[in-house]
PLY file of the C-alpha trace (Angstrom):
ply
format ascii 1.0
element vertex 143
property float x
property float y
property float z
element edge 142
property int vertex1
property int vertex2
end_header
-122.64 21.23 -3.03
-124.64 23.84 -0.07
-124.17 22.17 3.10
-121.12 23.19 5.09
-118.17 21.83 5.64
-119.01 19.64 9.14
-122.20 18.22 7.86
-120.30 16.91 4.44
-117.23 15.65 6.59
-119.89 13.58 9.10
-121.53 12.23 6.05
-117.92 11.37 4.24
-117.62 9.53 8.04
-120.54 7.24 7.02
-119.97 6.61 3.22
-116.87 5.62 4.16
-116.23 4.40 8.03
-113.16 3.77 9.46
-111.52 0.25 9.14
-110.00 -0.40 12.69
-108.65 -3.91 11.26
-106.91 -2.86 8.27
-106.32 1.01 9.77
-107.54 3.05 7.16
-108.73 5.98 8.43
-112.59 7.29 7.48
-113.60 9.70 4.57
-113.78 12.50 7.23
-110.24 14.10 5.62
-110.48 18.01 5.57
-108.71 17.50 2.05
-110.79 15.70 0.00
-113.96 18.39 0.40
-112.66 20.62 -2.39
-112.34 17.71 -4.57
-115.83 16.22 -3.80
-116.91 19.44 -4.49
-115.49 20.23 -7.57
-116.18 16.51 -9.03
-119.89 16.98 -8.12
-119.97 20.23 -9.24
-118.46 19.58 -13.12
-121.90 17.78 -14.12
-125.03 20.08 -13.15
-127.33 17.28 -13.35
-125.12 15.32 -10.70
-124.66 18.42 -9.03
-128.62 18.94 -8.83
-128.84 15.01 -7.52
-126.74 14.95 -5.08
-128.08 18.76 -3.88
-131.30 16.93 -3.30
-130.28 14.02 -1.50
-128.44 16.14 0.88
-131.44 18.64 1.08
-133.59 15.11 1.90
-130.77 13.90 4.63
-130.46 17.50 6.10
-134.51 17.63 6.40
-134.73 13.66 8.03
-131.51 14.84 10.63
-133.27 18.00 11.91
-136.66 16.05 12.21
-134.78 13.97 14.48
-132.21 15.97 16.18
-132.92 19.91 16.06
-129.59 20.17 16.45
-128.90 18.84 13.01
-127.03 15.76 11.25
-123.60 16.32 12.73
-124.76 16.04 16.58
-125.62 12.56 15.86
-123.30 9.79 16.91
-122.47 7.45 14.17
-124.83 5.05 14.17
-127.65 6.89 14.01
-126.19 9.21 11.23
-125.68 5.63 9.35
-129.68 4.94 9.68
-130.80 8.44 8.38
-128.26 7.92 5.55
-129.50 4.62 4.83
-133.39 5.93 4.95
-132.07 8.63 2.58
-130.98 5.91 -0.04
-134.38 4.68 0.14
-136.43 7.90 -1.08
-133.13 9.26 -2.97
-130.63 6.55 -4.07
-128.95 8.11 -7.24
-127.86 11.43 -5.36
-125.66 9.15 -2.29
-124.43 7.25 -4.86
-122.86 9.86 -7.58
-121.69 11.65 -4.29
-120.07 7.94 -2.90
-118.15 7.64 -6.56
-116.54 11.11 -6.28
-115.77 10.81 -2.57
-114.16 7.43 -3.46
-111.65 8.51 -5.82
-110.81 11.77 -3.35
-110.67 9.28 -0.79
-107.94 6.93 -2.46
-105.98 9.97 -3.63
-104.66 10.89 0.24
-102.01 10.13 1.94
-103.59 8.64 5.29
-105.10 6.02 2.87
-102.16 5.50 1.22
-99.96 4.70 3.63
-102.83 2.39 5.24
-102.78 0.67 1.99
-98.60 0.19 2.53
-98.57 2.52 -0.99
-96.04 5.12 -0.81
-97.83 8.69 -0.18
-96.90 10.44 -3.50
-98.27 10.65 -6.57
-96.01 6.98 -8.71
-95.18 10.57 -11.26
-92.16 12.03 -11.67
-90.37 9.96 -9.69
-91.82 6.14 -10.54
-91.48 3.41 -9.45
-88.15 0.77 -9.16
-88.48 -2.15 -11.46
-87.79 -5.43 -10.85
-84.68 -6.78 -12.92
-86.43 -9.54 -14.62
-88.98 -6.93 -16.11
-86.37 -6.94 -18.25
-87.37 -9.76 -19.99
-90.86 -7.97 -20.18
-89.69 -4.99 -21.85
-87.86 -6.98 -24.43
-90.83 -8.46 -25.62
-92.93 -5.42 -26.60
-89.45 -4.48 -28.32
-89.67 -7.44 -30.21
-93.33 -6.59 -30.90
-92.77 -3.44 -32.00
-90.11 -4.12 -34.70
0 1
1 2
2 3
3 4
4 5
5 6
6 7
7 8
8 9
9 10
10 11
11 12
12 13
13 14
14 15
15 16
16 17
17 18
18 19
19 20
20 21
21 22
22 23
23 24
24 25
25 26
26 27
27 28
28 29
29 30
30 31
31 32
32 33
33 34
34 35
35 36
36 37
37 38
38 39
39 40
40 41
41 42
42 43
43 44
44 45
45 46
46 47
47 48
48 49
49 50
50 51
51 52
52 53
53 54
54 55
55 56
56 57
57 58
58 59
59 60
60 61
61 62
62 63
63 64
64 65
65 66
66 67
67 68
68 69
69 70
70 71
71 72
72 73
73 74
74 75
75 76
76 77
77 78
78 79
79 80
80 81
81 82
82 83
83 84
84 85
85 86
86 87
87 88
88 89
89 90
90 91
91 92
92 93
93 94
94 95
95 96
96 97
97 98
98 99
99 100
100 101
101 102
102 103
103 104
104 105
105 106
106 107
107 108
108 109
109 110
110 111
111 112
112 113
113 114
114 115
115 116
116 117
117 118
118 119
119 120
120 121
121 122
122 123
123 124
124 125
125 126
126 127
127 128
128 129
129 130
130 131
131 132
132 133
133 134
134 135
135 136
136 137
137 138
138 139
139 140
140 141
141 142
């Protein structure tokens, strides 16, 4: 994705806005950028779709604001993204799919969800005492 970090983060904020009621941050988290770029770049055809949509968004932004997409407020950026979705839906959908996958791995998001801000392994999760019953049933089936 040839577009600069500021452009991408401004777009991510539109694609996953903050949810102040639930305390969820928007997706304009710099740690997400390399993850999304890598995922989109793994499939060349998907990368081309995404790039076409991003180019369209950039052109529309320049037409309404000569300083570009990042200078627009959230409402105007959202309107432009919706317009591009009508013309180039698959690229933004592919980008959003990759963005969601990266977003829900971020410590800030996990904390907002009330989950430990870490991977489940190698530490694992503590099992409650009644889980032993389920383990015994599984062991019995395996015999």
